[in-house]
N, C-alpha and C positions, 0 to 999 in steps of 0.2 A: 679550648674551653676558657670561658671567663669565670672569675670567682667573685662572690658577692657575700656581703653581710646583709641579711634582711632583718630589719627591726620592725616589730609589730607594736603598736600602741593601742591598748584596749579602749573601746568606746562605750562599754557597758560595765555594769557592776561585776565583780569577780564571780558572784554566784551564777550569773547568766553565762559568763565565759566558761565556767566549770561544766555547765550542762552541755556545752558544745564540744568539750574535750574529746569524746569518742569519735565524733565526725571529723574533727580536726586531725586527730592522731591517725585515723584511717587514711586520710588524704596524705599526711606526712609519710606514712609507710610506703606509699607508691613512689615518692621521691627517693626514699632510702633504697628501695628495691631496684630502682633505675640507676643507682649510683650517683645521684645528683645532689644528695644532702650528706653533709659530713657530721653535723651535730646541731642540736636545737634544744631550747628550753626556755622557761619563763624567767623573767627578771625577779629580783628580790628587793623590794616588795613586788607583788604580782600586778604590775601596771602595763605589762606587755611582755614581749619575748624576743629572742634572737635565733637566727638560723644561719649557718654557714652553708652556702650552696654554690653549685656551678651550673652553667648553662652555656649554650652557644652564643647567646647575646642577652642583653638586658631585656629586650623586647620578648624574647622567648621565655624568660623567667617571669616577667609580668603576665604574660599569657597563661602560664601555668597557674599563677595566683588568681586568675579570674574564676577558677573552680574551687578555690580554697574556702572552706566553710565559714571561717571568721569573716572573710571578705564578702561572700555571698549573703551572709546574714547581717552584714554591716555592724559587726562586733569589734572590728579592728581596722586601723589604717596601717599601710605597709610602706616602708622606706627601703629602697634598694640601692646599696652602695657597692660599687665595684672596687676591688682592691687587687694588688699584685703581691702574692706571697713570696717575696724574694728570700726570706729566711724561714726555714721550717724543719721539723724533725725528719730524719731520713726515712722513717717508716711511712711518711705521708707523700713521698716523692711520686708514687704512681697516681694518687688522687689529684695532685696539683700539676702533673705533667700535661703538656698541650694535647 
């Protein structure tokens, strides 16, 4: 598995973003249930958000985001940055192992 930081940048006012939260969180839950997402949340101030994710490849992750509500509704742009977690807490070993 490869590991990524996904950065969302909102393209709409926060009031519009908040209206989409239920659809967005339902989509996120599928990634958490599949063991692909570690943590996520909005930036402060709320101009976007971050997600720590894993996937077989960048292309596979981008394909997942094709169905993400903020993406479908053109409410956010996404940047996918792959990283290598060479140092981490011992309790995260299983999540970051290949």
